[in-house]
C-alpha positions as CSV (number, residue, x, y, z in Angstrom):
1,M,77.4,82.9,103.6
2,S,73.8,82.6,102.4
3,Q,71.4,80.5,103.8
4,P,70.5,78.8,100.6
5,A,73.8,77.6,100.7
6,L,74.8,76.2,103.6
7,N,71.1,74.4,103.2
8,Q,72.4,72.7,100.3
9,L,75.5,71.9,101.7
10,T,73.2,70.4,105.1
11,R,71.2,68.1,102.2
12,A,75.0,67.2,100.7
13,E,75.4,66.1,104.6
14,E,72.2,64.0,104.3
15,L,72.8,62.6,101.0
16,F,76.0,60.9,102.3
17,D,74.3,60.0,105.4
18,E,71.7,57.8,103.3
19,G,74.4,56.4,101.6
20,K,73.6,58.4,98.2
21,L,77.0,59.2,97.2
22,D,76.7,60.8,93.6
23,K,74.0,63.2,95.0
24,A,76.0,64.1,97.4
25,L,79.0,64.3,95.9
26,E,77.5,66.7,92.6
27,I,76.5,69.3,95.6
28,L,79.9,69.5,97.3
29,N,81.9,69.4,93.8
30,D,80.5,72.7,93.3
31,L,83.0,75.2,95.2
32,S,80.7,78.6,94.9
33,Q,79.0,75.9,98.0
34,F,81.8,76.8,100.2
35,N,82.3,80.6,99.9
36,G,81.4,82.2,102.9
37,L,81.8,79.5,105.3
38,N,84.3,79.4,108.3
39,P,87.3,77.3,108.8
40,Q,85.4,74.7,110.7
41,Q,82.6,74.7,108.6
42,K,84.6,74.3,105.5
43,T,86.7,71.7,106.7
44,H,83.7,69.8,108.1
45,Y,82.1,69.5,104.5
46,Q,85.7,69.3,102.7
47,F,86.2,65.4,104.7
48,H,83.1,64.6,103.6
49,K,84.0,65.2,99.9
50,G,87.1,63.1,100.4
51,L,85.4,60.3,102.2
52,I,83.5,60.0,99.0
53,L,86.1,59.9,97.0
54,I,87.5,57.3,99.1
55,Y,84.9,55.8,99.5
56,Q,83.7,55.3,95.7
57,H,87.6,54.4,95.5
58,R,88.2,57.6,92.9
59,T,91.8,57.0,93.5
60,E,92.9,59.8,91.6
61,E,90.4,62.5,92.2
62,A,91.1,61.7,95.7
63,I,94.6,62.8,95.3
64,K,93.9,65.9,93.4
65,F,92.1,67.2,95.5
66,G,94.2,66.3,98.6
67,E,96.3,68.2,96.6
68,Q,94.4,71.1,96.1
69,L,93.2,71.2,99.8
70,F,97.2,71.1,100.8
71,K,97.9,73.8,98.4
72,E,95.3,76.3,99.8
73,G,96.1,75.7,103.3
74,Q,100.1,76.2,102.4
75,K,98.3,79.5,100.8
76,F,96.2,80.7,103.7
77,G,98.7,79.0,106.5
78,G,95.8,76.8,107.4
79,H,97.9,73.6,108.8
80,L,94.3,72.0,109.5
81,Q,93.2,72.4,106.3
82,S,97.1,71.1,105.0
83,F,97.4,68.5,107.2
84,D,93.8,67.2,105.6
85,G,95.2,67.5,102.4
86,L,98.0,65.2,103.1
87,F,95.6,62.5,104.6
88,F,93.5,62.2,101.6
89,I,96.8,62.3,99.3
90,I,98.5,59.4,101.5
91,N,94.6,57.8,101.4
92,G,94.6,57.5,97.5
93,L,98.1,56.4,97.4
94,C,97.6,53.3,99.6
95,L,94.4,52.5,97.5
96,G,96.5,52.5,94.2
97,N,99.1,50.5,96.0
98,R,101.4,52.9,95.7
99,F,103.0,52.5,99.2
100,D,106.3,53.7,99.0
101,E,105.3,57.1,97.7
102,A,103.0,57.6,100.6
103,S,105.3,56.1,102.9
104,K,106.8,59.6,101.8
105,K,104.1,61.8,102.6
106,I,103.9,60.4,106.1
107,E,106.9,62.2,107.2
108,K,104.8,65.1,105.9
109,A,101.7,65.1,107.7
110,E,104.1,64.1,110.9
111,E,105.6,67.7,110.7
112,F,102.2,69.6,110.0
113,I,100.5,67.7,113.1
114,K,103.1,69.5,115.2
115,L,101.5,72.7,113.9
116,L,97.8,72.1,115.5
117,S,99.1,72.1,119.0
118,D,97.1,75.7,119.5
119,L,93.9,73.8,118.4
120,P,91.5,72.0,120.5
121,K,92.7,68.5,122.0
122,K,89.8,66.2,120.2
123,I,90.1,68.1,116.8
124,K,94.1,67.6,117.0
125,T,93.5,63.8,118.6
126,K,92.0,62.8,115.3
127,R,94.0,63.9,113.6
128,E,96.7,62.0,114.9
129,I,95.1,59.2,115.3
130,R,93.8,59.2,111.1
131,L,98.1,59.3,110.7
132,N,98.6,56.5,112.7
133,L,95.8,54.5,110.8
134,L,97.5,55.4,107.6
135,K,101.0,54.5,109.3
136,V,99.0,51.1,110.2
137,W,97.9,50.6,106.5
138,I,101.3,51.5,105.4
139,N,103.6,49.0,107.7
140,M,100.9,46.0,107.1
141,N,102.0,46.6,102.9
142,S,105.7,46.3,103.9
143,G,105.4,43.4,106.3
144,N,106.3,45.0,109.5
145,I,103.0,43.4,110.9
146,N,104.0,43.7,114.5
147,I,104.8,47.5,114.4
148,A,101.1,47.8,112.9
149,E,99.1,45.4,115.7
150,Q,101.3,47.1,118.6
151,C,99.8,50.5,117.2
152,L,96.2,49.3,116.6
153,Q,96.3,47.6,119.8
154,Q,97.1,51.4,121.3
155,I,94.5,52.7,119.6
156,L,91.9,50.2,120.2
157,G,92.8,50.4,123.7
158,S,91.7,54.0,123.5
159,E,87.7,53.3,122.6
160,K,86.4,55.5,125.8
161,E,88.4,58.6,124.6
162,I,88.0,57.9,120.7
163,G,84.1,56.3,121.0
164,N,81.8,55.8,118.1
165,T,83.5,57.3,115.6
166,L,85.0,56.4,111.8
167,E,88.4,56.1,113.2
168,F,87.7,53.1,115.7
169,V,85.4,51.3,112.8
170,W,88.7,51.7,110.8
171,A,91.0,50.5,113.2
172,N,89.5,47.1,113.8
173,G,88.9,47.1,110.3
174,L,92.7,46.7,110.1
175,M,93.4,44.8,112.4
176,V,90.7,42.0,110.7
177,Q,92.7,42.3,108.2
178,L,95.9,41.9,110.0
179,M,95.0,38.8,111.5
180,L,92.7,37.0,108.2
181,L,95.4,38.2,106.1
182,L,98.8,38.5,107.9
183,K,98.4,36.5,110.9
184,A,95.7,33.2,109.1
185,R,93.8,34.2,112.7
186,P,90.1,33.6,111.4
187,D,89.0,33.3,115.0
188,I,90.3,36.7,116.3
189,A,89.6,38.4,112.8
190,I,85.9,37.3,112.9
191,E,85.4,38.7,116.6
192,Y,86.9,42.1,115.4
193,N,84.8,42.1,112.6
194,K,81.7,42.0,114.3
195,K,83.3,45.1,116.7
196,L,83.6,46.4,113.3
197,L,79.7,46.2,112.8
198,L,78.7,47.1,115.9
199,H,80.3,50.2,115.8
200,A,79.7,51.3,112.3
201,K,76.4,50.8,113.4
202,E,76.2,54.0,115.2
203,I,78.0,56.7,113.2
204,K,76.6,58.8,110.8
205,F,76.9,57.1,107.3
206,N,77.5,53.7,108.0
207,H,76.8,51.8,104.2
208,Y,80.9,51.8,103.3
209,W,81.6,50.0,106.3
210,I,78.7,47.5,106.7
211,V,79.8,46.7,103.1
212,T,83.5,46.2,104.7
213,Y,81.7,44.2,107.1
214,H,80.1,41.9,104.9
215,G,83.4,41.5,102.5
216,Y,85.5,40.4,105.4
217,K,83.0,37.7,106.6
218,G,82.8,36.4,103.0
219,L,86.9,36.1,103.0
220,I,86.8,34.5,105.8
221,Y,84.7,31.8,105.3
222,Q,86.6,31.7,102.2
223,F,89.7,31.5,104.2
224,I,88.5,28.9,106.4
225,G,86.8,26.6,103.1
226,E,83.4,27.8,103.8
227,L,82.4,28.3,100.2
228,D,78.7,28.2,100.5
229,K,79.1,30.9,103.1
230,S,81.6,33.1,101.6
231,L,78.9,33.6,98.6
232,K,76.5,34.4,100.7
233,H,77.9,37.5,102.1
234,Y,79.3,38.4,99.2
235,F,75.7,38.5,97.5
236,I,75.0,40.7,100.1
237,C,77.7,43.0,99.5
238,L,77.0,43.6,95.5
239,K,73.5,44.5,96.9
240,L,74.5,46.9,99.2
241,I,77.2,47.9,96.6
242,K,75.0,49.2,94.0
243,K,73.6,51.8,96.4
244,L,76.6,53.3,96.9
245,K,77.5,53.5,93.1
246,S,81.0,52.2,93.5
247,D,82.3,50.3,90.3
248,F,85.5,49.7,91.9
249,L,83.6,47.9,95.4
250,Y,81.6,45.9,92.6
251,A,84.2,44.8,90.2
252,D,86.3,43.5,93.0
253,I,83.6,41.4,95.1
254,L,83.0,40.0,91.5
255,N,86.5,38.9,91.2
256,N,86.2,37.3,94.5
257,I,83.1,35.7,93.7
258,G,84.6,33.9,91.1
259,N,87.5,33.1,92.8
260,V,84.9,30.8,95.1
261,Y,83.6,29.1,92.5
262,C,86.6,27.9,91.1
263,E,87.3,26.5,94.4
264,K,84.3,25.1,94.3
265,G,85.1,23.9,90.8
266,E,82.3,25.8,88.8
267,Y,84.7,27.2,86.3
268,D,81.7,28.1,84.2
269,L,80.1,30.3,86.7
270,A,83.5,31.7,88.1
271,L,84.5,32.7,84.5
272,K,80.8,34.6,84.3
273,H,81.8,36.5,87.3
274,L,85.5,36.9,86.7
275,E,84.7,38.3,82.8
276,E,81.2,41.0,84.5
277,S,84.1,41.9,86.6
278,L,87.1,43.0,84.1
279,L,84.5,44.7,81.7
280,L,83.6,47.1,84.5
281,H,87.2,47.5,86.0
282,D,87.8,48.1,82.2
283,A,84.8,51.1,81.8
284,Q,86.0,52.7,84.8
285,Y,89.5,52.3,83.9
286,Y,91.5,51.7,87.5
287,G,95.0,51.4,85.3
288,H,97.7,48.9,86.5
289,Q,95.4,46.7,89.0
290,I,93.9,45.2,85.8
291,E,96.4,42.9,85.4
292,G,95.1,40.9,88.6
293,Y,91.7,40.4,87.3
294,L,93.6,39.1,83.8
295,D,95.5,36.9,86.1
296,S,92.5,35.2,87.6
297,I,90.6,34.8,84.4
298,I,93.4,33.0,82.9
299,S,94.1,31.1,86.6
300,V,90.7,29.6,86.0
301,A,90.3,29.2,82.4
302,L,93.4,26.7,82.7
303,K,92.0,24.8,85.9
304,K,88.5,24.3,83.5
305,G,91.3,22.9,81.0
306,D,89.7,25.6,78.4
307,N,93.9,26.6,76.7
308,D,92.2,29.0,74.2
309,Y,90.6,30.8,76.1
310,A,93.4,31.3,78.4
311,Q,95.4,32.3,75.5
312,K,92.9,35.1,74.6
313,Y,93.6,37.1,78.3
314,F,97.0,36.0,78.0
315,Q,97.7,38.3,74.7
316,H,95.5,41.2,76.6
317,L,98.0,40.9,79.4
318,E,101.3,40.6,77.1
319,N,99.7,43.4,75.4
320,I,99.4,45.6,78.4
321,Y,103.2,44.5,79.4
322,N,104.9,45.3,76.2
323,Q,102.6,48.7,76.5
324,T,103.8,49.2,80.0
325,K,106.9,47.3,80.9
326,D,105.3,48.0,84.7
327,S,107.7,45.5,86.8
328,N,104.7,44.4,88.8
329,V,102.8,43.6,85.2
330,E,105.9,41.8,84.4
331,I,105.7,39.8,87.1
332,L,102.3,38.7,86.4
333,Y,103.2,38.4,82.4
334,N,106.6,35.7,82.7
335,Y,104.1,33.5,86.0
336,N,101.3,33.3,83.1
337,K,103.7,32.8,79.9
338,A,105.0,29.7,82.3
339,L,101.6,28.1,83.2
340,M,100.2,28.3,79.6
341,L,103.6,26.7,78.2
342,K,102.6,24.1,81.2
343,S,99.5,23.1,79.9
344,S,100.8,22.3,76.5
345,S,101.3,18.6,75.6
346,R,104.8,19.3,74.3
347,I,108.0,18.0,76.4
348,R,110.0,21.1,75.4
349,D,106.8,23.5,76.3
350,K,106.8,22.0,79.7
351,A,110.7,21.8,80.2
352,K,110.3,25.6,79.5
353,A,108.0,26.2,82.1
354,E,109.8,24.8,84.7
355,E,113.0,27.0,83.5
356,L,110.7,29.9,83.5
357,L,109.1,29.2,87.2
358,K,113.0,28.3,88.6
359,K,113.8,31.8,87.6
360,F,110.5,33.5,89.4
361,I,111.0,31.9,92.3
362,N,114.7,33.3,92.7
363,K,113.5,36.4,91.8
364,R,112.0,36.5,94.9
365,R,110.0,39.4,93.4
366,M,106.5,38.2,94.1
367,D,104.1,38.5,97.0
368,F,103.6,35.2,99.1
369,L,100.5,33.8,96.6
370,Q,102.7,33.8,93.6
371,I,105.5,32.6,95.2
372,S,103.7,29.4,96.5
373,D,101.7,28.4,93.3
374,A,105.1,29.0,91.6
375,H,106.5,26.3,93.8
376,I,103.2,24.0,94.0
377,H,103.4,24.1,89.5
378,L,106.9,23.1,90.0
379,C,106.5,20.8,92.2
380,D,103.3,19.4,89.9
381,L,105.6,19.2,86.9
382,L,108.5,17.6,88.6
383,L,105.7,15.1,90.1
384,A,105.0,14.3,86.5
385,E,109.0,13.8,85.9
386,Y,109.2,11.5,88.5
387,W,106.2,9.0,87.9
388,T,107.7,8.7,84.0
389,Y,111.3,8.6,84.8
390,N,111.4,7.2,88.6
391,N,114.6,9.3,88.7
392,N,115.7,9.7,92.4
393,E,117.4,12.8,91.7
394,V,113.9,14.3,90.8
395,L,112.6,13.2,94.0
396,E,115.4,14.7,95.9
397,E,114.3,18.1,94.1
398,I,110.8,17.9,95.0
399,N,111.2,17.6,98.4
400,Q,113.5,20.5,98.0
401,I,110.8,22.6,96.6
402,I,108.7,21.3,99.1
403,A,110.6,22.2,102.2
404,Q,110.6,25.6,100.8
405,L,107.4,25.9,100.2
406,L,106.4,25.2,104.0
407,T,109.1,27.7,104.9
408,I,107.6,30.5,103.0
409,A,104.1,29.5,104.1
410,E,104.6,29.7,107.7
411,K,106.3,32.8,107.2
412,S,103.3,34.0,105.8
413,H,101.2,32.3,107.9
414,S,99.2,30.7,105.0
415,Y,98.2,27.9,107.2
416,R,95.7,25.9,104.5
417,V,98.6,25.8,102.1
418,F,101.0,24.9,104.7
419,C,99.1,22.0,105.9
420,E,98.0,20.7,102.5
421,T,102.2,21.1,101.9
422,F,102.6,18.4,104.7
423,I,99.6,16.5,103.5
424,L,101.5,16.2,100.5
425,Q,105.1,15.4,101.5
426,A,103.1,12.8,103.9
427,K,102.1,10.7,100.7
428,L,106.2,11.2,99.2
429,D,107.0,9.6,102.2
430,L,104.7,6.4,101.9
431,L,106.4,5.8,98.3
432,T,109.4,5.3,100.5
433,F,107.2,3.0,102.8
434,D,107.9,5.5,105.7
435,T,104.6,5.7,107.1
436,K,105.6,6.8,111.1
437,A,107.2,9.8,108.8
438,A,104.0,10.4,107.2
439,R,101.7,10.0,110.4
440,R,103.8,12.7,111.8
441,F,103.5,15.3,109.1
442,L,99.9,14.4,108.9
443,T,99.6,14.6,113.1
444,Q,100.9,18.1,112.6
445,A,99.3,19.0,109.7
446,Q,95.9,18.7,111.7
447,K,97.4,20.2,114.9
448,I,98.0,23.5,112.6
449,A,94.4,23.3,110.7
450,E,92.6,23.0,114.3
451,S,94.7,25.9,115.9
452,H,94.0,28.2,113.0
453,G,89.8,27.4,112.9
454,I,90.5,25.5,109.1
455,K,87.9,23.0,110.4
456,R,87.1,21.4,107.0
457,L,91.1,20.9,106.7
458,A,91.3,19.2,110.0
459,M,88.8,16.9,109.3
460,K,89.7,15.9,106.0
461,I,93.4,15.3,107.7
462,S,92.0,13.8,110.0
463,H,90.2,11.3,107.9
464,E,93.3,10.5,105.9
465,H,95.3,9.8,109.2
466,D,92.6,7.3,110.1
467,E,92.4,5.8,106.5
468,L,95.9,5.3,106.7
469,I,96.3,3.3,110.0
470,R,93.9,1.2,108.7
471,Q,95.9,0.5,106.1
472,L,99.5,-0.2,107.8
473,K,99.6,-3.8,107.1
474,T,98.8,-3.4,103.4
475,W,102.1,-0.8,103.2
476,E,103.6,-3.0,104.8
477,K,102.7,-6.0,102.3
478,L,103.7,-3.8,99.7
479,K,107.1,-2.9,100.9
480,E,107.5,-7.2,101.6
481,S,106.9,-7.6,97.7
482,E,108.5,-4.3,96.2
483,A,105.7,-3.3,95.0
484,S,105.8,-1.2,91.9
485,L,106.0,2.8,91.8
486,S,102.5,2.8,90.0
487,E,100.7,0.1,93.3
488,R,102.6,2.8,95.8
489,W,101.2,6.0,93.7
490,K,98.2,4.7,93.2
491,L,97.3,3.8,97.1
492,A,99.1,6.7,98.7
493,G,96.5,8.9,96.3
494,L,99.5,11.7,95.4
495,N,97.5,12.9,92.2
496,N,94.4,13.5,93.9
497,Q,96.7,15.9,96.6
498,M,98.5,17.3,94.0
499,E,95.5,18.4,91.7
500,N,93.6,19.5,94.9
501,M,96.6,21.8,95.9
502,V,96.9,23.1,91.9
503,K,93.5,23.5,91.3
504,K,93.1,25.1,95.1
505,R,89.9,22.8,94.7
506,I,86.7,23.0,98.0
507,I,88.2,21.0,100.7
508,E,86.0,17.4,100.3
509,V,85.3,15.9,103.8
510,P,83.9,13.4,104.1
511,E,80.6,12.1,106.4
512,L,82.0,12.1,109.6
513,S,80.1,10.3,112.4
514,D,79.7,10.5,116.1
515,E,82.2,7.2,117.0
516,E,81.2,4.4,119.8
517,P,82.5,5.3,122.4
518,L,84.8,1.6,124.6
519,F,87.2,3.0,127.2
520,L,88.4,6.4,128.5
521,L,91.4,5.5,130.7
522,I,94.2,7.5,132.6
523,V,97.5,6.2,133.1
524,S,100.5,7.3,134.3
525,E,104.1,8.1,132.4
526,G,105.2,5.0,133.3
527,G,102.2,2.7,131.9
528,I,100.4,2.2,135.3
529,S,96.5,2.5,134.9
530,L,95.3,5.2,137.8
531,F,91.4,5.2,136.1
532,S,89.5,3.3,133.8
533,H,85.6,3.9,132.4
534,S,83.9,1.3,130.4
535,F,80.9,2.7,128.0
536,I,80.9,-1.4,127.2
537,A,77.5,-3.1,128.3
538,D,78.5,-6.9,127.6
539,K,81.4,-7.2,130.4
540,S,83.0,-10.5,128.2
541,I,83.7,-7.9,125.4
542,E,85.1,-5.3,128.2
543,S,87.7,-7.5,129.7
544,Q,88.7,-9.0,126.4
545,I,89.8,-5.7,125.1
546,F,90.7,-4.0,128.1
547,G,93.2,-7.1,129.3
548,G,94.9,-7.0,125.8
549,F,95.5,-2.7,125.9
550,L,97.1,-3.1,129.4
551,T,98.9,-6.0,127.7
552,T,100.4,-3.6,124.9
553,I,100.1,0.1,126.9
554,D,103.8,0.1,126.6
555,Y,103.6,-0.7,123.2
556,F,102.0,2.0,122.9
557,I,103.6,4.7,125.0
558,K,107.4,4.2,123.6
559,E,106.6,2.9,120.4
560,I,103.8,5.2,119.3
561,F,103.0,8.1,121.2
562,S,107.0,8.9,121.9
563,E,106.8,9.6,118.3
564,G,104.9,12.5,118.3
565,L,101.5,10.5,117.0
566,D,98.4,11.1,118.6
567,R,96.2,7.7,117.6
568,A,97.1,4.2,116.9
569,I,95.0,0.8,115.6
570,F,94.1,-1.8,118.0
571,G,92.7,-4.8,116.7
572,E,89.2,-3.2,114.9
573,Y,89.2,-0.2,117.6
574,I,91.6,3.5,117.5
575,L,93.3,4.2,120.0
576,L,93.8,8.3,120.6
577,M,96.3,8.9,123.1
578,K,97.1,12.3,124.5
579,P,100.2,13.3,127.4
580,I,99.2,15.6,130.0
581,S,102.1,15.3,132.2
582,P,102.2,13.4,134.8
583,F,99.1,11.2,132.7
584,F,98.4,10.3,129.6
585,I,95.0,10.4,129.0
586,S,94.1,7.3,126.4
587,Y,89.9,7.2,124.6
588,I,89.6,3.4,122.9
589,F,86.4,4.1,120.5
590,K,85.1,2.5,117.1
591,G,85.0,5.0,114.0
592,D,85.9,8.1,112.9
593,S,88.7,10.1,115.0
594,Y,87.6,13.7,114.4
595,Y,84.8,13.8,116.9
596,A,86.7,11.5,119.0
597,L,89.7,13.5,119.1
598,Q,87.6,17.0,119.7
599,K,86.1,15.1,122.9
600,L,89.0,14.0,124.2
601,N,90.6,17.7,124.1
602,Y,87.7,19.0,125.8
603,F,88.3,16.4,128.6
604,I,91.5,16.9,129.3
605,D,91.2,20.9,129.2
606,H,88.3,20.9,131.8
607,I,89.7,18.8,134.2
608,Q,92.9,20.5,134.6
609,K,90.2,23.4,135.2
610,E,88.4,21.6,137.9
611,D,90.4,21.8,141.0
612,I,88.7,19.1,142.4
613,I,89.4,16.4,139.4
614,W,92.9,17.3,138.8
615,Q,93.7,17.6,142.6
616,K,91.8,14.0,142.9
617,L,94.0,12.4,140.2
618,L,97.5,14.0,141.4
619,K,97.0,12.7,144.6
620,S,96.0,9.2,143.1
621,F,98.9,9.4,141.2
622,Q,101.3,10.4,144.2
623,M,99.9,7.6,146.3
624,N,100.1,5.0,143.3
625,Q,96.4,4.2,143.8
626,K,93.7,4.0,141.4
627,V,90.6,5.9,141.2
628,H,87.0,5.2,141.1
629,L,84.5,7.4,139.1
630,K,82.2,7.2,142.3
631,D,84.7,9.1,144.3
632,I,84.8,12.3,141.8
633,P,81.2,13.0,141.3
634,P,82.3,15.9,139.1
635,L,84.2,13.5,136.8
636,E,81.3,11.2,136.6
637,S,79.3,14.6,135.7
638,L,81.8,15.9,132.8
639,I,82.3,12.1,131.3
640,G,78.1,12.0,131.1
641,E,78.6,14.9,129.0
642,I,81.2,14.6,126.4
643,F,81.1,11.0,126.0
644,I,77.3,9.8,126.8
645,T,74.9,12.8,126.7
646,K,76.7,14.1,124.0
647,K,75.9,17.9,125.0
648,F,79.2,19.0,124.4
649,V,79.4,21.1,121.6
650,F,82.4,22.3,119.2
651,N,83.9,25.5,118.5
652,E,82.4,27.4,115.3
653,I,83.4,30.0,113.6
C-alpha cells in the first residue's frame, strides 16, 4: 500500500488514542485506506473502527460493520476476520438489549474459534477471552449469575497471561456490574472498579474506560444513598463524554443524574436533566430504548404531583405503544397507566389502578425494578384502603404483598428495598402492639444494611430501633387503653415510611453522636459475670447501675436476646449484647446505638483475633473465675483504643 495511506491509518490510530473518535472514524470509514494492507494490518485497523462504533453506542452501525467483516472473511477464507465480524455483531446486539439474538450468534462464533488453531497462541487467546466476555454479558442478563461470575474469575485470574489489555479492563468492568447490580455488594464492586481504573491507565485509548470508571462510581454511591458523591462522579462523566462525542452515553448519564435529583426530592432539577436526556435521545433515535427515558420522566412528574406534566409524556409513551405493539413497551405502558390512575383523586380510578397492578404482578414478565415498584405502589393503595375502612382482610392482603416483596428483593439482591420493606413490616406490627416482632424486623434490617455497605440506611434503622425501645411504655399504655387506629398509625410513622418507599427518597439520617460509655462486660452464657470494666468516675453511681444490671441479667439473656434482638432499654441507658460462644459481650451506655454497635462489633472481632486475650478469657470461663484488666494488658490497650481515646475508624466505601 502507499505510504500516505499508511500514514493516514497511523494518524487514525493516534486520534483514537487521543479520544478524538469522530475524526478517527472519518479516516477509517474510507475503505480505500485498507487497500494493500496485509491481513494482520487490516485486522488491526478494522478492530479500531469497530471499537469506536461500540464506544459511541452506534449499535446498528456496529452490527452492519460486523456483518460486512463476516462476509469478507467468508469470501476470502479469513477465519479470524469472520470471527471478528461475529464479535461486533454480538456486541452490537448486546448493546441493543437483544440478548436472545446475541446468544444464537455465540454458537457460530464458537465454531470459528476452533478454526483459529493455526494462528499464534496470543491472537487465539485474545479471541477466546473476547468470546468468553460476551458469554458473561449474556449470562448476566439471563440471570445465570454464578456461571458469569465463575467465568470472570477465571479471566481475572489470568492477569499475568493477559496483561494490561482492553480485555482485562472489560472483565473488571463486568465484575463491577455483577457485584453491584446482581449481587448488591458495593464494597466488592468498588474494589473491582479501582482495578478497572488502574489497568485502564496502562492501555492505549483509555478515555472510554475512565468514563466508565466514574459512571460506575456514581452508580455505587447512588446505590448506598451517598447522592452528592454520586452526582460528583456523574458530572465528571459528562465532562469526559463531551470529548468522546457519544450522545447515547451523554443521554444515559443525564438520565442517571435526573434519577438522583429525584431521590433528593429536587424534582425540577430532575425533570430538567431527564428532558435534556430525552431530547438528545430523540435527536439520535436509539429505537425502543426511548420508553425507559419516558418512564423516568413520568415517574418524577407524578412524585412531584404534576399530573398534567406526567400526562403529556404518558401520551408520548402511549403513541409509541400503539405504533409498535412491542412487548417491552407494553409492559411499561401498562405500568405507567396504573400509576396515572393511582394518582387520580377518584375512587374508581384507584380501584382500576389496583386491578392493573395486580395483573401486572401476576404476569411476572417485567424486571425486578418493575416488580418491586408495582408491589410498593399496590401496598400504598391497600394501606390507604385499610386506613379508611380498618378492614382486617385488607391488612392480611397487605402482609401477603409485603411477603412477596421481601422474597423478590432477596432473590434479586436489592437489599435497600429489602431493608425498607422490613421497616414497613415492623411499623405494621406496631399497629397490633407486637413490639417484639417489630424489633426483630429492625434488628434483621440493620444487619443486612450493614453487611451490604448501605451505611446511611443502617444508621436510619438503628435510630428507629432506639426510638422504639424508648417508646415501649407508651405502646403498653396504648394497648391498655385500646387506642384508636389513628393514634397507633401516627406513632408508628406508617405514612412517612410508605412515602419514602414510593418516592424512593434520600435516606435521611438524624445527627448521631458518640455515646457516653458506662460499662463493658463479658458474662457467661449462664449469666455469670467474668469481666467488667467501668467508664464511670463516680463509684456510687457505678455501684447502683452495675448492681441493677446483674440483678436483671437473666431477664436480658432469656427474654430479650434469646429473641434475636441486640439491644434493650435499661433505665435511662441502652444495653447492647452480642453472643460469642461461650460468652455474651455487653455494653451499657447513654445516647445513640449506631456508633456504639460498630465499636462493640469491632471489639468482639479483635478479642477473637488476639490469641492472648481470647485464651485468657476461655481459661477464665473454664475455671469459673473473674478476669481483671491488669491480667491482660492487650485487652486494656484495645478498650482504650476503641472506647476511650476513640481512635477507632469506621469502614467507609
